[in-house]
C-alpha positions as CSV (number, residue, x, y, z in Angstrom):
1,M,97.8,110.0,81.7
2,F,98.8,108.2,84.8
3,V,99.1,110.5,87.9
4,C,101.0,109.3,91.0
5,D,103.3,110.7,93.7
6,K,107.0,110.8,93.5
7,A,107.4,107.8,95.6
8,F,105.7,105.7,93.0
9,F,107.2,107.2,89.9
10,E,109.8,104.6,89.2
11,Q,107.4,101.7,89.6
12,A,104.9,103.4,87.5
13,K,107.5,103.7,84.7
14,G,108.1,100.1,84.9
15,L,104.5,99.2,84.8
16,M,103.5,101.5,82.1
17,A,106.4,100.3,79.9
18,H,104.1,97.2,79.3
19,A,101.0,99.3,78.4
20,T,99.5,98.6,75.1
21,V,99.2,102.3,74.3
22,P,101.6,105.1,75.2
23,V,100.9,106.5,78.7
24,E,102.3,109.8,80.0
25,I,103.3,109.6,83.7
26,V,103.2,112.7,85.9
27,T,103.6,113.3,89.6
28,V,101.6,115.6,91.9
29,P,102.3,116.4,95.5
30,A,99.8,114.8,97.9
31,G,99.5,114.4,101.7
32,K,97.8,111.9,103.8
33,F,95.8,112.4,106.9
34,R,97.2,110.3,109.8
35,R,94.6,109.0,112.3
36,Y,96.1,105.9,114.0
37,S,93.0,104.2,115.3
38,N,95.1,102.1,117.7
39,L,95.8,105.1,119.8
40,S,93.5,106.4,122.6
41,L,92.1,109.9,122.3
42,Y,94.6,111.3,124.9
43,Q,97.5,109.8,122.9
44,K,96.2,111.3,119.7
45,M,95.9,114.8,121.4
46,I,99.5,114.9,122.7
47,D,100.9,113.4,119.5
48,L,102.5,116.7,118.3
49,S,104.7,115.0,115.7
50,T,101.6,113.6,113.9
51,H,99.7,116.9,114.0
52,G,102.8,118.5,112.6
53,K,103.0,116.1,109.6
54,N,99.3,116.5,109.0
55,A,99.6,120.3,108.8
56,V,102.5,119.9,106.3
57,D,100.5,117.4,104.2
58,L,97.6,119.9,104.1
59,F,99.8,122.2,102.1
60,K,100.9,119.4,99.9
61,L,97.2,118.6,99.2
62,M,96.7,122.2,98.0
63,G,99.8,122.1,95.8
64,G,98.5,118.8,94.4
65,L,95.1,120.4,93.6
66,S,96.7,123.3,91.8
67,K,99.0,121.1,89.8
68,S,96.2,118.7,88.9
69,I,94.0,121.6,87.6
70,K,97.0,122.8,85.4
71,L,97.5,119.2,84.1
72,F,93.8,118.7,83.3
73,Q,93.6,122.0,81.5
74,R,96.4,120.9,79.2
75,F,95.5,117.2,78.9
76,R,91.7,117.7,78.8
77,P,90.7,114.2,79.9
78,D,87.1,112.8,79.2
79,V,87.0,111.0,82.4
80,V,89.2,110.5,85.7
81,F,89.5,107.2,87.2
82,A,90.7,107.3,90.9
83,K,91.8,104.1,92.8
84,G,91.5,105.5,96.2
85,G,95.0,106.3,97.3
86,F,95.7,109.6,99.0
87,V,97.3,111.0,95.7
88,C,93.8,110.6,94.2
89,L,92.2,113.3,96.6
90,P,93.8,116.4,94.8
91,V,93.2,114.7,91.4
92,G,89.5,114.0,92.2
93,Y,88.9,117.5,93.6
94,A,90.4,119.0,90.4
95,A,88.2,116.8,88.2
96,N,85.1,118.1,90.1
97,L,86.1,121.8,89.8
98,L,86.6,121.3,86.0
99,K,83.4,119.3,85.7
100,I,85.3,116.2,84.4
101,P,83.4,112.9,85.2
102,L,84.9,110.8,87.9
103,V,84.9,107.1,88.4
104,I,86.3,105.7,91.6
105,H,87.1,102.2,92.8
106,D,87.3,100.7,96.3
107,S,89.3,97.4,96.7
108,D,88.8,97.0,100.5
109,A,85.5,96.1,102.2
110,R,85.5,99.3,104.0
111,P,85.6,102.6,102.0
112,G,88.8,104.5,102.4
113,L,88.9,108.1,103.5
114,T,89.9,109.4,100.0
115,N,87.0,107.6,98.3
116,R,84.6,108.7,101.1
117,L,85.5,112.3,100.4
118,L,85.2,111.8,96.6
119,A,82.1,109.7,96.5
120,G,79.7,112.7,96.3
121,Y,81.4,113.9,93.1
122,A,81.5,110.4,91.5
123,S,79.6,109.5,88.3
124,R,80.2,105.8,88.9
125,I,81.6,103.9,91.9
126,A,83.1,100.4,91.5
127,T,83.7,98.1,94.5
128,G,85.6,95.0,95.3
129,M,83.3,93.5,97.7
130,P,79.4,93.3,97.7
131,V,77.8,96.7,97.6
132,E,76.1,96.2,101.0
133,N,79.5,96.7,102.6
134,Y,79.6,100.3,101.4
135,P,76.4,101.9,103.1
136,T,77.4,105.5,102.4
137,Y,77.7,105.1,98.7
138,K,74.8,106.0,96.4
139,K,73.5,102.5,95.3
140,S,72.2,103.7,92.0
141,I,75.8,104.5,90.7
142,T,77.5,101.7,92.7
143,T,78.6,98.4,91.1
144,Q,80.5,95.3,92.5
145,T,83.2,94.8,89.9
146,G,85.7,93.0,92.0
147,V,89.4,93.9,92.1
148,P,91.3,93.9,88.8
149,I,94.2,91.4,88.8
150,G,96.4,89.9,86.2
151,D,95.0,87.0,84.0
152,K,97.8,84.7,85.2
153,F,96.1,84.4,88.5
154,R,93.9,81.4,87.7
155,I,93.5,77.7,88.7
156,Y,96.4,75.6,87.6
157,S,96.3,71.9,86.8
158,Q,98.4,69.4,88.7
159,A,100.7,69.0,85.6
160,E,101.2,72.7,85.5
161,Q,101.9,72.9,89.3
162,G,104.4,70.0,88.8
163,A,106.2,72.0,86.1
164,L,106.2,75.1,88.3
165,R,107.6,73.3,91.3
166,S,110.5,72.0,89.2
167,R,111.2,75.5,87.9
168,L,111.3,77.0,91.4
169,G,113.4,74.2,92.8
170,L,110.8,72.7,95.0
171,A,110.3,69.0,95.6
172,S,107.2,67.4,94.1
173,D,106.6,65.0,97.1
174,R,106.5,67.6,100.0
175,P,103.8,70.3,100.8
176,V,104.6,73.9,100.2
177,V,103.7,76.6,102.6
178,V,104.2,80.1,101.3
179,I,104.5,82.9,104.0
180,T,104.3,86.6,103.0
181,G,103.7,89.7,105.0
182,G,103.3,92.0,101.9
183,G,106.0,94.2,100.2
184,L,107.4,95.5,103.4
185,G,107.0,92.2,105.2
186,S,105.5,91.6,108.7
187,M,107.7,90.9,111.7
188,S,104.9,89.4,113.8
189,I,104.4,86.8,110.9
190,N,108.1,86.4,110.4
191,R,108.7,85.6,114.1
192,A,105.9,83.2,114.3
193,I,107.1,81.1,111.4
194,L,110.7,81.2,112.5
195,S,109.5,80.0,116.0
196,G,107.6,77.0,114.4
197,S,109.9,76.3,111.5
198,E,111.6,73.3,112.9
199,R,108.4,71.5,113.8
200,L,107.0,72.2,110.1
201,L,110.4,71.0,108.6
202,Q,110.1,67.8,110.7
203,R,106.7,67.3,109.3
204,G,108.1,67.3,105.8
205,V,106.9,70.8,104.9
206,Q,108.7,73.0,102.4
207,I,108.7,76.8,103.5
208,Y,108.9,79.5,101.0
209,H,109.2,82.6,103.2
210,I,108.9,86.1,101.6
211,C,110.0,88.2,104.6
212,G,110.1,91.8,103.2
213,K,113.1,93.8,101.7
214,N,113.9,95.4,105.0
215,N,113.9,92.4,107.1
216,Y,116.0,90.0,105.0
217,N,119.4,90.8,106.4
218,K,118.0,90.5,109.9
219,L,116.6,87.1,109.3
220,R,118.8,85.3,107.0
221,G,121.1,84.3,109.9
222,L,118.3,83.0,112.0
223,V,116.5,80.7,109.5
224,P,117.2,76.9,109.8
225,K,120.1,75.6,107.6
226,D,117.8,73.4,105.6
227,E,117.2,73.1,101.8
228,N,113.6,73.1,102.3
229,Y,113.5,76.5,103.9
230,K,113.7,79.2,101.2
231,L,114.0,82.8,102.5
232,V,113.6,85.6,99.9
233,P,113.3,89.3,100.6
234,F,110.7,90.1,97.9
235,V,109.1,88.7,94.7
236,Y,109.5,91.1,91.8
237,E,107.8,89.0,89.1
238,N,105.8,85.8,88.6
239,M,104.3,85.8,92.0
240,H,101.4,83.8,90.5
241,E,103.8,80.8,90.0
242,I,104.8,80.7,93.7
243,L,101.3,81.0,95.0
244,A,100.0,78.4,92.4
245,V,102.1,75.7,93.9
246,A,101.3,76.5,97.6
247,D,99.3,74.0,99.7
248,V,98.8,76.7,102.3
249,V,99.4,80.5,102.0
250,V,99.9,82.7,105.0
251,A,99.2,86.3,104.3
252,R,98.0,89.7,105.4
253,G,94.6,90.9,104.5
254,S,95.2,93.1,101.4
255,A,92.2,93.2,99.1
256,T,94.1,92.8,96.0
257,F,96.2,89.9,97.2
258,M,93.2,88.1,98.5
259,Q,91.5,88.5,95.1
260,E,94.6,86.9,93.6
261,L,94.4,84.0,96.0
262,A,90.7,83.6,95.3
263,A,91.4,83.4,91.6
264,L,94.1,80.7,92.3
265,A,91.8,79.0,94.9
266,R,94.6,78.5,97.4
267,P,93.9,77.5,101.1
268,T,94.7,80.7,103.0
269,I,95.4,81.7,106.6
270,M,94.8,85.5,106.9
271,I,96.5,87.6,109.5
272,P,95.2,91.1,109.0
273,A,97.4,93.9,110.4
274,K,95.7,95.1,113.5
275,V,96.5,98.7,112.8
276,L,94.8,98.5,109.4
277,G,91.1,98.6,109.8
278,D,90.5,98.0,106.1
279,Q,92.4,94.5,106.5
280,V,90.4,93.7,109.6
281,K,87.2,94.4,107.8
282,N,88.4,92.3,104.8
283,A,89.3,89.5,107.1
284,E,85.8,89.5,108.8
285,I,84.1,88.9,105.5
286,Y,86.4,86.1,104.4
287,E,86.0,84.4,107.7
288,R,82.2,84.7,107.8
289,A,82.1,82.9,104.5
290,N,84.6,80.2,105.7
291,A,86.8,81.3,102.9
292,A,90.0,81.7,105.0
293,V,91.4,80.9,108.4
294,V,91.7,84.2,110.2
295,L,94.2,84.7,113.0
296,S,95.4,87.8,114.8
297,D,98.8,89.2,115.4
298,D,98.2,88.7,119.1
299,A,97.1,85.1,118.5
300,I,100.2,84.1,116.5
301,A,102.5,85.6,119.1
302,Q,101.3,82.9,121.5
303,G,102.8,79.3,121.4
304,D,102.4,77.4,118.2
305,T,99.1,78.9,117.0
306,L,100.3,79.6,113.5
307,V,102.1,76.2,113.1
308,L,98.9,74.4,114.4
309,A,96.6,76.2,111.9
310,I,99.0,75.3,109.0
311,L,99.1,71.6,110.0
312,E,95.3,71.5,110.4
313,L,95.0,72.5,106.7
314,L,97.7,70.1,105.5
315,D,96.4,67.2,107.5
316,N,92.7,67.7,106.6
317,P,92.2,67.7,102.8
318,D,88.6,68.0,102.9
319,Y,88.8,71.0,105.3
320,S,91.5,72.6,103.1
321,A,89.4,72.0,99.9
322,S,86.3,73.5,101.5
323,I,88.3,76.7,102.4
324,S,89.6,76.8,98.8
325,T,86.2,76.4,97.2
326,A,84.6,79.1,99.4
327,L,87.6,81.6,98.7
328,H,87.3,80.9,94.9
329,A,83.7,82.0,95.1
330,F,85.0,85.5,95.7
331,A,87.0,85.5,92.4
332,R,86.2,88.2,89.8
333,P,88.3,87.3,86.8
334,D,86.6,89.9,84.6
335,A,86.9,92.7,87.2
336,A,89.2,94.8,84.9
337,T,86.9,94.4,82.0
338,Q,83.9,95.4,84.2
339,V,85.8,98.5,85.5
340,A,86.7,99.5,81.9
341,K,83.1,99.2,80.9
342,L,82.0,101.7,83.7
343,I,84.6,104.2,82.5
344,L,83.4,103.8,78.8
345,E,79.7,104.3,79.9
346,I,80.8,107.7,81.1
347,V,82.8,108.6,78.2
348,A,80.0,107.6,75.8
349,Q,77.5,110.0,77.5
350,P,76.9,113.4,76.0
351,K,79.1,116.1,77.8
352,G,76.9,118.2,80.2
353,S,74.1,115.6,80.5
354,D,72.6,115.0,83.9
355,E,73.9,111.4,83.6
356,A,77.5,112.3,82.9
357,V,78.3,114.1,86.3
358,S,76.5,113.3,89.4
């Protein structure tokens, strides 16, 4: 059984259609606690709109807990795996109340609120980053597995890259820079690349700009009229092909996306969203390991900061290669298998044993 909220239901149907076993998809109501760390204490106190939304979502949480209990009484799972999104909170609490073993996973370097609340009930905890980044987790049940990603995210040979470039309509003799701000896009990144696009094009660069579904109509009239500038709203499939041919990738600090880039060993410029503490923490770890060039939203808003960073990677092959090598060291191609093993360990234990439920 796959449990999600209503907003993800259609995507879940599409994903689970490819599962190797039949998967029932159900939705439960769930609410999130809005904190907005970028606001001052005074701003938070007078933000009545946010307080109202949090109050409404508290009732959604209670409704989600009730529905999850009823679902589990019918489905009777041997184990519950929670990935950490806010919908996992009522599901995880229901598992604890019904004494069903719980396995949780954190992708980001900083534990999310949902997982921090569920960690005390977990039988096993899997992490995307080294365990020392999660000081509040019980070490005896915590294992670094990495972040599960698709097996098509791997290192591609030059011949494979050439074939992919041809399929994507990209020239074989010009460097490719892929720009993405995630599914919704990032206007700070969009503005920075548009500002420096002419300079990059003059240097013979091909730009593959994934601007975000909601930004496409605003931007398509602003991009240079040049065949070497491709503007697309979103990539629904085969993202690995686009990233595999990139000489430089400019991206946010999503833990899963960075694991995909690590598997591909692509030179990366990370620009974490400053309002997302998880992304900022992820970026700190990659920067400390010299595994990515890290810039801020504020920095790229000034002059040619982003363009200069891109050109430095393109003009210095040794520097670019060192970034790629350090990033690839973070790759965990067997992460999905390791997570599955943790789950199966719990399933294999006798019900009611001290080991089965922490």
